[in-house]
N, C-alpha and C positions, 0 to 999 in steps of 0.2 A: 218468158209466158207464150211468145209466138209459136216457138219449136214445140212446145206440148200441145198446144192447139192443131199444129200440123199434123203431128203424130194421130191425135184423136180423131181427126177430120179424114185421115188417109182410110179408105175406104178398102184398099186392096189390102194393105198392113192389116187393118181390124178384122178383114174376114179372113186371113191366113192365121193369123193369131187366135181367134176362136177358135177356127177350124181344129188346131192343134189342142185348146184349151178343153173343148166340148169332147174331142174323143179320147182323149187322158183321162177325163172324167168318167165317160162312159166305160173306158177299157176297167177302169179300177171297180167301177159299181158291178160288171159283170164278173169280175175276176171274186168279187165277194159272194155274189149269187152262188156261181159255181164251186168254188172251193170252200164256202162258208167261213172264211178268215179274211181279214184285212191284210194286205201285204202295201206298204208305204212305196214299195218300189214301183208299183204299176203306175203311180202317179206320174213320175217323170221317164220310167224305163220305156223301151222299145219292144215289140213283137206283141200280141196278142187281139182280140177283138174290140174295136174296130182299129185299123190301122192311123194313127196319127199321122204318120209321114204322109199318106194318100189323102187324109182329111185335110191336112193343110196344104199340100200343094194344088189339089184338085179347088180348093177353095179360092186359092192364088190366081189360078188360071181361069177360073169363071168369075171372079170380081173384075180381072183385069179385062176381060171379056165384056164386061157389062161397063165399067167406065170407059174403056178406051175402043172398043169396038173389035171385030174379029180382024181386020184388015191391018192392024197395024204389028210394029216390030214387039211390042210390049206382049199381046197375045200369044204371038210365035214365041218368043222365048221362056214364058212360063208354060207354055203347052208342052213343049220338048221338055223341057225341066220336069216336069210333072210325070212324062213317060219315062224318062230316065228314073226318076225316084222310085217310082211304082215297080218299075220292072226289075232293079235293083234289091226293092224289098223281098219280093218275090223269088228272085235268083240266088245271087251271090250271099244276101244276108241271111236268107232262110238255109243256105247250104252250111253256113258257118254254124249257125244254131245247131243244126245235126251234127258236124262234126263234134262241138263243144260237150253234146250230149255223151256221145261216145268217149270222148276224151275222159269225161267225168267218170263215167263209168270204169275205163281203165285204171283210173287212179283210185278209186274207190275199192276196187276188189285185190288191190295190190298184185297186178300180175307181173309185173316188173320187179325186181329187186334191189333195182337202184333206189336210192334215196331222193323222194320227190318232196322235201321241205321247205324249196322255193316256191311250190304252188300253196300259198297262204290261202287261198280261198277257191270255191268253185267256178270254172270258166263260164259266162253267162251264154244261157241255152236259149233263152227267148230274145232273139235280135232280128229274125226276119217274120214273114207272113206267108199265110197258104193266100191264094186267090181269091178265097170268100172275106177274108180278113180286109185285103187291099179293096175290092169291090164296095165293099159296106163303107169304108172311110172314104172312097172317093165320091159315093152317094151323100155320104153325110157333109163332106166339103162342099159340095155343089149347092147343098140345100142351105147350108148356112150361108154361101157367098149372096146366095137369094135373097136370105132373110135380110142380112147386113146391108145388102142392096137398095131393099125397101127403106131400109132407116136413113139414107143419105139422099 
C-alpha cells in the first residue's frame, strides 16, 4: 500500500498524467463539436487540438519547477525534454502526417498498377501538431501543474 500512496502523492507524476488526460478529453470534445460525430480514436490518438504531448511535458516541467525549483537538474532535464517533444510534434511528426495523407490519396486513387493489398488500412494522418495546437497544449499543461500544485 505504501507504493500506491507514494504514486498518488507524487505531484510531478500526477500533474503530467492529468495534463495528458485533460488534453485527450478536450481533444475528443473539440472533435465531437467540430465533426458532429464521436471518434473513439481521439481519446487515445495523437494529433489534434490541444496537443496532449505538450500538455503532458509542460505539466511535467512546471510541476518539477514548483516542487524542486528552477536551479536543480530535475527542472533542467524536464525543460529540455519538453522542448524536444514539442519541437518534434511540430516538425517530424507533423511532416509524417502530411506524407501519410498524400500516400493515402495515392493508394485510394490506384495511381499505380501494382497490387497494394498488403496495406490493410489507411496510414494515420493525425500524428503531428500545428504550432497553435502545441501552444495551447503547453498553456493547458502549465495551468494543470499550478492547479495540482495547489492541492499538494
